[in-house]
C-alpha positions in Angstrom: -21.4 9.2 -61.5 -19.8 6.3 -60.0 -19.4 6.5 -56.1 -15.7 7.4 -55.2 -13.8 5.0 -53.2 -11.8 5.7 -49.9 -8.8 3.9 -49.6 -7.6 2.4 -46.4 -5.1 4.0 -44.7 -3.3 1.3 -42.4 -3.6 2.7 -38.9 0.5 2.7 -37.2 -0.2 1.8 -33.4 2.8 2.4 -31.5 5.1 -0.1 -30.8 4.3 -2.1 -27.5 7.9 -2.3 -25.4 9.4 -5.6 -25.3 10.1 -7.0 -21.4 13.4 -5.9 -20.8 16.1 -7.6 -20.5 19.0 -7.3 -17.9 21.3 -9.6 -18.7 21.3 -8.0 -22.3 24.7 -5.2 -22.2 22.6 -2.8 -24.2 19.6 -3.1 -22.2 17.9 0.2 -20.9 16.3 -1.6 -18.1 20.0 -2.2 -16.8 20.2 2.0 -16.5 16.6 1.4 -15.1 18.0 -0.6 -12.5 20.8 1.4 -11.6 18.7 4.3 -10.5 16.4 2.4 -8.3 18.9 0.4 -6.8 21.6 2.9 -5.8 21.5 3.9 -2.4 19.8 7.0 -2.5 16.9 5.6 -5.1 16.2 2.9 -2.5 16.0 4.9 0.6 13.9 7.5 -1.4 11.5 4.9 -2.7 11.1 3.2 0.6 10.6 6.5 2.3 8.3 7.8 0.2 6.1 4.6 0.6 4.4 6.4 3.9 2.9 9.1 1.3 3.8 12.6 -0.1 6.7 14.3 1.1 8.4 17.7 0.9 11.9 17.7 -0.6 13.3 18.8 3.3 11.4 16.0 5.1 12.6 13.4 2.5 16.1 14.7 3.2 15.7 14.4 6.8 14.4 10.6 6.4 16.8 9.7 3.8 19.4 10.9 6.4 22.9 11.5 5.1 22.5 12.2 1.6 23.4 15.8 0.2 20.8 18.3 -1.5 22.2 17.5 -4.7 22.6 13.8 -4.9 19.1 13.5 -3.3 17.6 16.4 -6.2 19.7 14.0 -8.7 18.1 11.0 -7.4 14.4 12.3 -7.8 15.4 13.4 -11.0 15.8 10.1 -12.1 13.0 8.1 -10.4 10.9 10.9 -11.9 12.2 10.6 -15.6 12.0 6.6 -15.0 7.8 7.4 -13.5 8.4 6.1 -10.5 8.1 9.8 -8.5 5.9 12.5 -9.4 7.0 15.8 -8.7 4.5 19.1 -7.3 5.3 22.4 -7.0 3.1 24.4 -5.0 3.0 27.9 -6.2 3.7 29.3 -2.5 6.3 31.7 -1.1 9.0 30.3 -0.2 8.6 27.5 -2.8 7.3 24.1 -1.8 8.4 21.2 -4.1 6.4 17.8 -2.7 7.4 14.3 -3.8 4.8 10.8 -4.2 5.3 8.1 -5.7 3.1 6.6 -8.9 1.5 3.6 -9.2 4.4 2.6 -10.5 6.9 3.9 -8.0 4.6 1.9 -5.5 4.6 -1.3 -6.9 9.2 -1.3 -6.8 9.0 0.6 -3.6 7.1 -2.4 -2.2 9.6 -4.8 -3.9 12.5 -2.8 -3.0 11.6 -2.4 0.5 11.0 -6.1 0.6 15.2 -6.7 0.0 16.0 -3.6 2.7 14.3 -5.5 4.9 15.5 -8.8 4.0 19.2 -7.2 4.4 17.9 -5.3 7.7 17.0 -8.9 9.4 19.9 -10.2 8.1 22.6 -8.2 9.7 23.4 -10.2 12.3 24.5 -12.8 10.0 26.2 -11.1 7.3 28.3 -9.1 10.4 29.4 -12.5 12.2 30.1 -13.7 8.5 32.2 -10.1 7.8 33.9 -10.7 11.2 34.7 -14.9 10.5 36.6 -13.5 7.3 38.6 -10.5 8.9 39.9 -13.2 11.7 40.6 -15.6 8.6 42.4 -12.8 6.8 44.2 -11.6 9.8 
């Protein structure tokens, strides 16, 4: 009796996403970039560099953000894989946020940008004043 032959079934490997192209109008990297570089996104990422924070701690740290806006910001950062949300089974409920490995990588870079702006603020303010004087 002949030995049965097994037919090789091609194995499909998931497509490896290509690098994003920020200048391409339809590239999803633009949306991610918008999430990360929004005011509340930047401040949340930089604040979470110090470690895990509860929602109320993060809100105090960021300063000036509404509960709703911070919640929305954290949701998109979580969806993008930058932030991890952990709900603790206690009464009243406590929710903690921390950076993922990817989130930490991005936070370090965004913090460098924030630091550059803070360090050069006197120069920026001088330019603003001279421009306002020239317009007057």
